[in-house]
C-alpha positions, -999 to +999 in steps of 0.1 A: +286-293-609+294-311-641+280-343-657+312-363-659+313-398-645+338-401-617+369-421-625+383-438-593+415-455-604+433-432-628+460-424-603+465-461-596+468-467-634+495-440-638+515-452-607+514-488-619+526-479-654+553-457-639+565-485-616+568-510-644+588-485-665+614-480-638+614-516-626+649-531-632+633-565-639+612-552-668+616-519-687+647-507-668+641-470-676+661-446-655+639-429-629+652-394-639+639-400-674+603-407-664+580-377-655+551-387-632+522-362-631+494-372-607+470-356-582+490-345-552+522-338-571+540-305-566+551-277-589+556-286-625+545-322-618+509-313-609+488-323-639+473-290-648+467-281-684+495-256-685+520-280-668+511-308-693+518-284-722+550-271-706+563-306-700+557-318-735+573-286-749+603-290-727+608-326-736+605-318-773+636-297-771+656-323-751+648-357-767+673-370-792+667-389-825+680-422-810+655-420-781+622-437-775+594-415-762+563-428-744+532-406-736+507-423-712+474-408-701+447-422-679+417-400-673+389-382-691+388-373-727+360-351-740+345-341-773+326-307-774+313-291-806+336-311-828+368-304-807+386-330-786+402-324-752+421-342-725+410-331-691+435-322-664+431-318-626+420-282-630+398-286-661+363-271-659+338-285-684+307-264-673+307-246-706+327-244-738+345-213-726+356-228-693+366-260-711+387-243-737+404-222-709+413-252-687+417-284-708+443-295-732+431-296-769+442-327-787+455-306-815+479-290-791+491-325-779+494-336-815+514-304-823+538-310-794+543-346-802+552-338-838+581-317-825+596-347-807+625-362-827+626-396-811+629-425-836+601-443-817+570-427-802+543-446-783+511-429-773+489-448-748+455-435-738+432-450-712+404-424-714+367-422-709+352-400-735+322-379-725+301-352-741+280-339-711+255-324-734+244-358-747+233-374-714+249-401-693+242-432-714+270-456-724+271-442-759+287-409-749+318-427-736+325-443-770+358-438-788+352-418-819+372-417-851+377-379-846+391-384-811+414-412-823+427-391-852+436-363-828+463-385-812+478-401-842+510-386-857+531-396-887+566-409-881+594-387-891+621-398-916+654-404-898+688-392-908+696-425-925+665-421-946+645-448-928+611-438-914+606-436-876+580-456-858+549-444-840+521-463-824+489-452-806+471-476-783+436-468-770+417-485-742+389-494-766+382-499-802+362-474-822+325-473-811+334-489-778+340-475-743+367-479-717+359-495-683+373-495-648+377-527-628+368-522-591+382-556-581+416-547-594+413-509-586+424-502-621+412-494-656+407-527-674+430-517-703+457-504-680+457-535-659+463-558-688+488-534-703+510-536-673+505-574-670+516-577-706+547-557-700+555-579-670+557-609-692+523-621-702+527-606-737+561-621-743+567-643-773+588-675-773+619-653-776+610-635-743+603-603-762+572-581-765+565-571-801+542-546-816+521-558-845+541-590-845+573-575-859+587-545-840+602-550-805+589-523-782+604-534-749 
């Protein structure tokens, strides 16, 4: 057994985000450009640690400078002995050895994301962070600065000399924890994220802007 709190609605979160991306009324992304990796998927789409790394590496070689890239994760994050990980369907956190052999280190995610040449990169993480060696109190699910830094990347300078744009959104602020919402069968952050994309975050010009100045959808 392991001491990780069960997350009930991560698959719902991912499905809802996927649905709004491909919805012709909202994001209008072509379905063949969105890769859905959830429990029950087959082949390369099953979210094992090796499949996640394979998919990111594969996309890094295919994405063009004019593209926008979005990485969305809903699930468990973990900090163990100063190293940060995203847990996959096959991750085994019983010991540091099993964790390192079956989870995705944030440094690997960061490395793969740096290889992506898109002019806009958005990283969205709805994760519950847990160090099982520190007990089950609320504090061990807080977002730490070390975890947050592991998913931040610097924008690349484009061919025209202008810097690219990157943004990382977390489900909570530093020192706070993420929550699930049983009434909505969703993570709280993911629920409002999708609601915002559907229109509740639009300004008077019917656009959704990041930091008040850059249109992201």
